[in-house]
N, C-alpha and C positions, 0 to 999 in steps of 0.2 A: 473382305471388300474389296472390289475391283477396282482400276484406273478410271473405269467407266463411273463406275459408283461414287468415286470422289470426284469427278467434275462432275456431275450430276449434282450433288450436293452443294458444288459451288456454281451452280447454275451455268454451268459452261459447255453440257452437253444436251444436242448433239451437236459435233463440229463437223460443217459440211464442207468438204476439201475437193475440189478438182483434181484427181490425180493422172488421170491420163485422157487424150481424146481417144486412142486406139481402143480396142475390144481386149479388156484386161476380163481374166479370168479370177478365181477365188484362188486358184492354186499357185498364180504367178504371186511373187512378191520381189521387193526392190528392196535392199536394206538399207540404202541411201532415203528413199522416201519413209521408211519406218524410223529412223533417226530423226529425218527433218519433223515428222509427225510428234515424236518423243519432244526435240527438242521445243516445238508450237505447244505442246501441252505445259510444259513445264514455265514457259512464258505467261500462257493465259494464266495457270494458277499463280505465278508472283504476282501477275497484276490484280488479279482478284482480290489476293491478301492485302496488297498495297491499299487498297481501298478500304479496309476494313476497320471499324470501330474497334473498341475496347471487349463489348460485349461479343461481337462475332469474331473476333481472334482468339477469344478465349473459348468459345466453341469450336472454332477451327482444330485448334490444337488439341482439342479433349474428344475430338473425335479422328485426328487423323490417322492414317494409314500409309502415309507417302514413303516410307521406308521399313525394315525388316523388323527395326526396334519395338514396334508397336505389338509384335506377337509375344513379346516376353516382359512386356510392361504390366505394372499392376495400376498404373493410372499416369497421365502425364502431369508433368510439374512445369508450370506454365511461367511463374514467378511471383513476386509478392512484395508489396511494399505501395510509397506515394508515387501516385500516378502523374502527379506534377514534381517531380523530384527532381533536383537540381544533381544528385549524385546517381549514378548507375554502375551498379558492381556486376560485371559478367563472369559467371564462372564456367565448367567445362560441360558436364551433365550430372544428371541426379543419381547418388547411390542408392544404396539399398533403404536407406532409413528415409530420403527423399521419397523415393518411390513408395512408400508405405505410406508415407503422409502427405504427398502433395505437395510439397512445400521445398525450396531450395535451401541448402546448408542449415539443416536441422541436426546432423549426426556430430562427430565431434571434431571436424573441421568447422560446421557451422559455429559451434560455442567459440572456436579461435578468431572467426570471422567477426563474431560479436564483440569480442575482447578487442580487435582491431580497429572497429568501429569506434568503441568505446574512447579510446585510446586517440583518436582524431575528435571527440567530443560529436562523434554519430551515433545514431543508433536506427536499427532496423524498423522500416515503417516511417521513421520521421525524415522527411526531405533525402529518403533513400530509398531506391529501388535495386531488386537482388532478381537477375537474371540467369539463366544457362544457354549456352551456344546449342545445347541439344534439349529436347523437352521431354525424352523419354530415358530410361535407363539403360545403355548398354551392359549387357550380358557380362556378368561378374567384374563389372566394373572398368572394363578394357577402355581404350580410347576408341571414340566413335569413327568409324569410316569416312571416307572423303564423300559417299554417296550419302551417308547418315547426315553428315553436317550439312550439305547442299539443300537435301530436304528441309532442313529446319531453320537455313539460313534467311529465308523470305520474312519467316514467324519473327528472328530477331531483329531483322531489320524495319520491320510494321513497329514493334516493340519501341525500338528507338526512336521511329519517325515520331510515335503518339507522345512518348516523351518529353522528347526535345531536351534532355538534359545536359547543364552546362559542361560537364565532365563524366568521362567514362574511365573507370578503371579495370582493365583486362586481369584476371585471376589466374594466372597460368599459360602453359604454352597453347595448349588447343584453342582458349578461346581468344588469346592475342592473335594466334595466326590466322584463325576463323576471320575476326574483326578487320584484320589489316591484309587481309589476302597475302601473306608472307611465310615462309618457312624458315625465317630467321630463329637464331635461340633467344631465352629469356635473357640471358645474360647481353646480348647485341641488342636488345630492345628496351631494356631498363634504362631509366634516367634521360630518358626522351620524348619529347612531348608529338605524340603522334595524331592522326586526325582517322575518324570514322563515319563516314555519311557526313561531313563536314562539322563532326562533335571532335573536340579536345579530348585524347585518350593517352592514358598512363599505364604500364603494363608493370604487374609485380609477380609475386610468386603465389601459385594456390596455397590455401590454407591447409589442403591435405599433404600436399607436399612439405610445407614446414612443420608438420607434426612430425616428419620424418628426419626431417633436416635444421635441426636447432639452429648452428651457425648461423644458416639464411635470415633466420628473424631482424638481425639486425640490419640488413639489406632490405627486407621487407618495409622496416620501419621507415628506411631512409627514404623509399619509395611513398609511402604516406605521407610523410614530411613535404617530399616533393608535391604531392597531391594535393595537400592542404594549401600551398604558396600557390599553387597554378591556381585554383577554385579562389582564392582572396583576390588575384587578378583578374581573373573573369568577371567576379562581381564587382571590382572597384571599374572596370570598364564599362558593365553594363549601367553602373549608377552616373559613371560621366557621361555616358551617352544620353541618358533620359533627362 
C-alpha cells in the first residue's frame, strides 16, 4: 500500500497544494518542497489519528503500513485490557509469540508481568491496560528504529488520550525514552515521577530484561512499590477533590 493509499484510507487524499506560481515541469523537483509535503502528510495523519475513537483506532492500527515493520508482521498488536483503566503499562514492541497471538506480553515476559501485577494486587484486564510503543514485531526482536517509533507514536498517544489513566508505567528503556522524549538511561529515570501527556509516569525494567538479569528484580520491586504509593496518592487526591 502506498502513502497515497494510506491517506485515502484516512480521507486525507487528494491534498491540493500550490507549489509554485511559475511554470513547473514534471522533471523539476525541490527537495525542500518534498520534505515539507512529507511533514504536512505526517501532521495530517497525526491530526486524523487524534480524532479517532477506539474502533477507528483499532482499525487504523490493523491496516497500518506507515513503516517497514508491516512487511514482516503476522498481525498488529494493538493492546489489551480495561479501556477505562487507572493503570497503563507500556512495553517496547511485540515478540514472536505476541506477533502470533495478537496480544501484548503473552510469552515468558508476559508471565513475569502477570506475576508483577499480582504482587501489587492487580491483574490483566481489571483496571489495567497493556500496550506497546510499536504495534508490529521488529524482525529478530531487534529494537525499533527511530522512524518506526515515530510512525507508531500517534497511535500510542491516542490510546493514552482515550484511556486517560491515572498512572503510566513504562516498561524498559525503549518505552520510557519514547514516552518521555528522552535518551536517558533506565538507571537515571527510575525512582522519579515523570509526566507524559500530563499524566504521571514511572519507569521500571522490562520483564524480558528481568528474565536475563535476576538481581534487578529487587529494583523492579522497588519501582512497583513506588507506583503503588503514587497511585494511592493520586486516588486520595481525586477523592478529596470530588
